[in-house]
C-alpha positions as CSV (number, residue, x, y, z in Angstrom):
1,N,0.2,0.1,-0.1
2,E,2.0,3.1,-1.3
3,A,-0.1,5.5,1.1
4,T,0.8,3.7,4.0
5,G,4.0,1.8,3.5
6,H,2.4,-1.0,4.6
7,V,2.7,-4.9,2.7
8,Y,0.1,-7.6,2.9
9,V,1.6,-11.4,3.0
10,A,-1.5,-13.8,2.9
11,G,-0.6,-17.2,4.2
12,S,-2.1,-20.0,5.3
13,G,-4.5,-18.7,8.2
14,S,-3.7,-15.2,8.7
15,T,-2.2,-12.5,6.8
16,A,0.8,-10.5,8.2
17,V,1.0,-6.7,8.0
18,V,4.2,-5.8,7.5
19,S,6.0,-2.1,8.0
20,G,9.6,-1.8,6.8
21,T,11.3,-4.7,8.1
22,Q,8.6,-5.8,10.9
23,I,5.3,-7.5,11.1
24,I,2.9,-5.1,12.6
25,A,-0.1,-7.4,12.5
26,S,-1.1,-11.2,12.0
27,L,-4.8,-11.0,10.8
28,P,-7.1,-13.8,10.4
29,A,-8.3,-13.7,7.1
30,G,-9.3,-17.6,6.4
31,A,-7.6,-20.7,6.3
32,N,-6.7,-21.0,2.3
33,P,-6.1,-17.6,0.6
34,V,-5.7,-17.7,-2.6
35,A,-4.8,-14.1,-3.6
36,A,-4.6,-11.0,-2.4
37,E,-5.2,-7.2,-4.3
38,L,-5.2,-3.8,-2.9
39,N,-7.8,-1.5,-4.2
40,P,-6.0,2.2,-4.6
41,A,-9.4,4.3,-4.3
42,T,-10.0,3.1,-0.8
43,S,-6.8,1.6,0.7
44,Y,-8.8,-1.7,1.5
45,V,-6.8,-5.1,1.1
46,Y,-9.0,-8.0,-0.3
47,V,-7.5,-11.6,0.5
48,V,-9.5,-14.0,-1.1
49,D,-9.9,-17.4,0.8
50,R,-10.8,-20.5,-1.5
51,D,-13.2,-21.8,0.9
52,T,-15.0,-18.5,2.9
53,G,-14.6,-15.6,0.8
54,V,-13.2,-12.2,0.7
55,T,-11.7,-10.3,3.9
56,V,-11.4,-6.7,3.6
57,I,-8.7,-5.1,5.6
58,S,-8.0,-1.7,6.2
59,G,-4.7,-0.9,7.8
60,T,-4.5,-3.9,10.4
61,Q,-7.7,-4.0,11.3
62,V,-10.0,-6.6,9.5
63,I,-13.5,-4.8,8.5
64,T,-15.5,-7.7,7.0
65,T,-15.8,-11.1,5.2
66,V,-17.9,-10.8,2.3
67,T,-19.5,-14.3,1.2
68,G,-21.7,-12.7,-1.7
69,G,-24.8,-14.0,0.5
70,M,-23.7,-17.5,-0.2
71,P,-23.4,-20.0,2.6
72,V,-20.1,-21.5,3.5
73,L,-20.3,-25.0,2.5
74,S,-18.9,-28.0,3.5
75,K,-16.8,-29.9,0.8
76,L,-19.4,-32.4,0.1
77,N,-22.4,-29.7,-0.5
78,R,-20.6,-27.5,-3.3
79,P,-22.3,-26.8,-6.0
80,N,-18.8,-28.1,-8.2
81,G,-18.7,-31.7,-6.1
82,G,-16.2,-30.2,-3.6
83,G,-13.8,-28.2,-5.5
84,V,-12.6,-24.5,-4.4
85,L,-15.6,-21.7,-4.5
86,F,-13.3,-18.4,-4.6
87,S,-10.3,-18.4,-6.8
88,G,-9.1,-15.0,-8.6
89,I,-9.4,-11.2,-7.9
90,G,-8.7,-7.8,-9.9
91,V,-9.4,-4.3,-8.9
92,N,-10.4,-1.6,-11.1
93,P,-8.7,1.7,-9.9
94,G,-11.1,3.7,-12.3
95,T,-14.1,2.6,-10.9
96,G,-12.9,1.3,-7.5
97,Y,-14.7,-1.9,-8.3
98,V,-13.5,-4.9,-6.9
99,Y,-14.0,-8.4,-9.1
100,V,-13.7,-11.9,-7.3
101,S,-14.2,-15.0,-9.8
102,R,-16.2,-17.5,-7.6
103,Y,-15.0,-20.9,-9.3
104,G,-17.5,-23.0,-7.4
105,Y,-20.6,-20.6,-7.9
106,G,-19.6,-20.2,-11.8
107,D,-20.1,-16.3,-11.4
108,V,-17.8,-13.0,-10.6
109,M,-18.8,-11.3,-7.5
110,V,-18.6,-7.3,-8.0
111,L,-17.8,-5.6,-4.9
112,S,-17.6,-1.8,-3.7
113,A,-15.7,-1.3,-0.9
114,T,-17.2,-3.6,1.4
115,Q,-20.6,-4.0,-0.3
116,M,-21.2,-6.8,-2.8
117,L,-23.3,-5.0,-6.2
118,T,-23.9,-8.3,-7.8
119,A,-22.5,-11.6,-9.2
120,I,-22.3,-12.0,-13.2
121,P,-22.9,-15.5,-14.3
122,V,-20.2,-16.7,-16.5
123,G,-19.9,-20.6,-15.8
124,Y,-18.6,-22.7,-13.4
125,G,-14.5,-23.0,-13.5
126,V,-14.2,-19.4,-13.7
127,Q,-10.7,-19.1,-12.6
128,T,-8.4,-15.9,-12.7
129,I,-9.2,-12.1,-13.4
130,G,-7.3,-9.9,-15.9
131,V,-8.0,-5.6,-15.4
132,N,-7.3,-3.2,-18.0
133,S,-7.6,-0.2,-16.1
134,D,-7.4,1.7,-19.6
135,T,-10.0,0.3,-21.2
136,G,-12.1,-0.7,-17.9
137,Y,-12.6,-4.2,-19.4
138,I,-12.9,-6.8,-16.9
139,Y,-11.6,-10.6,-18.3
140,A,-12.9,-13.6,-16.6
141,L,-11.3,-16.3,-17.3
142,N,-13.1,-19.5,-17.2
143,E,-10.6,-23.0,-17.5
144,S,-13.1,-25.5,-17.8
145,H,-15.2,-23.8,-21.0
146,N,-11.9,-22.7,-22.6
147,T,-13.5,-19.4,-22.5
148,V,-12.6,-15.6,-21.6
149,T,-16.0,-13.7,-20.3
150,I,-15.2,-9.8,-20.5
151,L,-17.2,-7.6,-18.4
152,T,-17.4,-3.5,-17.9
153,G,-18.5,-2.3,-14.7
154,T,-21.6,-4.6,-13.3
155,Q,-22.4,-6.4,-16.8
156,A,-21.0,-9.4,-18.8
157,I,-20.3,-7.6,-22.5
158,T,-19.3,-11.4,-24.2
159,T,-17.8,-14.4,-23.7
160,I,-14.9,-15.6,-26.7
161,E,-13.6,-19.1,-26.7
162,V,-9.7,-19.3,-26.3
163,I,-7.3,-21.8,-26.2
164,Q,-7.9,-25.2,-24.6
165,S,-7.2,-25.2,-20.0
166,P,-6.4,-21.4,-20.4
167,T,-4.6,-20.9,-16.7
168,S,-3.5,-17.1,-16.8
169,I,-4.3,-13.7,-18.3
170,G,-1.9,-10.8,-18.6
171,I,-2.6,-7.4,-19.8
172,N,-0.2,-5.3,-21.8
173,R,-1.2,-1.5,-21.1
174,G,0.5,-0.1,-23.6
175,T,-1.7,-1.7,-26.3
176,G,-4.4,-2.8,-24.0
177,Y,-4.6,-5.8,-25.3
């Protein structure tokens, strides 16, 4: 976080807040974090736990955990047969919206600060989120369907087929592609 100089390190069972060379806080943020992202518009840090949702951190305090209105389910009762529920995250610094891929629910949850605005259906298996801050396009990669759904704001624009078993997305800020 450039405003505070803090670095956030998500690990098994907690997130460490580092200032300079010292850990100044250890915060609960789910047992299985898979991604973390800073929203420069709010200075909130979002830690995605694959099983429980998104923990929102401000400075050295946990504000809330957002599950998107979905109950935290045991692995046997999950819609995708026991796999990961939450998987990736991206922040659009222009709008301040936070996009969280919900692999097991087949959608992308859109947050504004600490509130869920909507969940955009994109199909089971949505994994990685890419953000083009120049165009405002959000790219939701779906590894199960070999597709990328392109979002803007709180809506899906289109879905395109890509290579088999896609795993990651990169955005070239120079060209916008």
